C-alpha positions as CSV (number, residue, x, y, z in Angstrom):
1,M,135.9,36.1,104.1
2,V,133.3,37.0,102.4
3,N,134.0,40.4,102.2
4,L,137.1,40.4,101.2
5,L,136.3,37.9,98.5
6,S,134.1,40.2,97.1
7,T,135.9,43.3,97.3
8,G,139.0,41.2,95.0
9,I,135.7,39.9,92.5
10,L,134.3,43.8,92.5
11,I,137.6,45.2,91.9
12,V,139.2,42.1,89.3
13,A,135.4,43.2,87.5
14,L,136.1,46.5,87.3
15,A,139.7,47.0,86.0
16,A,138.3,43.7,83.3
17,G,135.8,47.0,82.4
18,E,138.7,49.5,82.5
19,G,140.4,47.6,80.0
20,N,138.4,47.0,77.2
21,A,136.2,50.8,77.4
22,I,134.8,51.4,74.3
23,K,136.6,53.6,71.8
24,P,133.9,54.9,68.8
25,E,134.3,54.1,65.3
26,A,134.5,57.9,64.6
27,V,132.8,60.9,64.2
28,T,131.4,63.0,60.7
29,V,133.5,65.9,60.5
30,S,131.1,68.6,58.8
31,M,133.5,70.6,56.9
32,V,132.0,74.1,55.1
33,A,134.8,76.1,52.6
34,V,133.9,79.8,51.4
35,R,135.3,82.6,49.1
36,A,135.2,85.7,51.4
37,T,135.2,88.6,49.8
38,I,134.4,92.8,49.8
39,E,132.2,94.0,47.5
40,G,131.7,96.9,49.7
41,R,127.9,96.0,50.9
42,E,125.4,97.1,53.5
43,E,124.3,93.9,55.3
44,K,126.3,91.1,54.5
45,H,125.7,88.4,51.7
46,F,126.3,84.1,52.2
47,D,125.2,82.1,49.8
48,A,122.3,79.9,50.0
49,G,122.9,76.9,52.5
50,L,125.0,79.0,54.6
51,E,123.4,80.3,56.9
52,A,124.5,77.8,59.8
53,I,128.1,79.3,59.6
54,R,127.5,83.1,60.1
55,K,127.8,83.2,63.3
56,A,131.2,81.6,63.5
57,V,132.3,84.2,60.7
58,A,130.6,87.7,62.4
59,D,134.5,88.4,63.5
60,L,136.1,89.0,60.4
61,P,136.1,91.4,58.0
62,Y,134.4,90.0,54.6
63,D,131.4,90.9,53.9
64,T,130.6,87.9,50.7
65,Y,130.6,85.0,51.6
66,R,129.9,82.0,48.8
67,K,129.8,78.2,48.6
68,V,133.4,77.4,47.7
69,K,132.9,73.7,49.4
70,S,130.6,71.4,52.1
71,S,130.7,67.9,53.0
72,K,130.4,65.9,55.9
73,T,132.9,62.5,57.0
74,P,133.4,60.5,58.3
75,A,137.0,59.9,60.6
76,P,137.4,57.6,62.4
77,F,140.2,57.6,64.8
78,D,143.8,57.1,65.3
79,Q,143.5,57.9,61.5
80,E,144.1,61.1,59.8
81,T,141.0,61.6,56.8
82,K,142.0,64.0,54.0
83,I,138.8,66.0,52.7
84,G,139.0,67.4,49.6
85,I,138.6,71.6,49.4
86,N,140.1,72.2,45.9
87,K,142.4,71.9,43.1
88,E,144.7,73.6,45.6
89,Y,143.5,73.0,49.8
90,S,142.6,70.0,51.4
91,L,141.7,69.4,55.0
92,Y,143.0,67.1,57.0
93,V,141.2,65.9,60.2
94,T,142.5,63.4,62.6
95,P,140.0,62.4,66.1
96,L,142.4,61.3,68.5
97,A,140.0,60.7,71.5
98,K,137.1,61.8,72.6
99,K,136.3,62.5,75.9
100,S,133.4,62.1,79.0
101,D,131.3,65.1,78.4
102,G,131.4,64.1,74.6
103,R,134.1,67.1,73.3
104,I,136.5,65.3,71.3
105,R,140.1,65.6,70.9
106,M,141.2,66.4,67.1
107,K,144.5,67.2,65.2
108,A,143.0,68.9,61.9
109,R,145.7,70.7,60.0
110,I,144.8,72.2,56.1
111,E,147.8,71.9,53.6
112,M,148.4,73.8,50.5
113,Q,149.8,72.0,46.9
114,P,152.2,74.2,45.1
115,K,151.5,75.3,41.7
116,D,155.1,73.7,40.9
117,E,154.7,69.9,41.1
118,K,157.8,69.5,42.3
119,K,157.7,71.6,44.9
120,K,156.4,70.2,48.4
121,A,153.0,70.4,49.6
122,I,152.9,73.3,53.0
123,N,150.6,73.3,55.9
124,T,148.5,76.4,56.0
125,H,146.7,75.8,59.0
126,V,148.2,73.5,61.8
127,T,145.8,72.5,65.4
128,T,144.7,70.1,68.5
129,A,141.7,71.5,69.3
130,L,139.1,70.1,72.1
131,L,135.7,70.0,70.3
132,K,132.3,69.8,71.5
133,P,129.5,68.5,68.9
134,G,128.0,71.2,67.4
135,K,130.6,73.8,67.6
136,K,133.0,75.3,65.3
137,L,136.3,76.0,64.4
138,K,137.9,78.7,61.8
139,F,140.3,78.1,59.8
140,C,141.1,81.5,57.7
141,G,144.1,84.4,57.1
142,G,146.4,84.2,54.5
143,M,144.6,81.5,52.0
144,K,143.4,82.6,48.3
145,A,140.9,81.6,46.6
146,D,140.1,83.8,43.5
147,G,140.2,87.0,44.4
148,G,139.3,86.7,47.7
149,E,140.3,84.7,51.3
150,L,139.4,80.9,51.9
151,V,137.7,80.6,55.1
152,V,137.3,76.7,56.0
153,I,134.9,76.4,59.3
154,I,134.0,72.1,60.1
155,S,133.2,71.1,63.1
156,I,131.7,67.2,64.7
157,E,128.0,66.1,64.5
158,D,126.4,64.4,67.5
């Protein structure tokens, strides 16, 4: 009888603990936006402060990377957070869940404002990804920026 009672209490305690799982309030999203161009350089050139993205853009054909913007922004879970890139593009991120191994499931999209204010903004890139803190996710292709290509790299900070 005592064992049955003890087992019942343990099951109730475990069930109560599951329902009260603590969800982090927010994650910090690091964003770096660059204007990538081909200028005929023998070696790739990165503006000061862009060394951290070198590996993330290694497979791209560009030889020059100029910083457009970098930021670190808290993004609450289950809420879309806007991170402005420039007057034409904005990044929107929505952290959805934190896995037991620390990875974050997150929706992300880049929105482009049309030149004609009467038209609706369009999404240039949309994804849902499982990001390990420190690993980089790259958005590129189709985003023009001052004679080059806009490349946006995001990561989750520990």
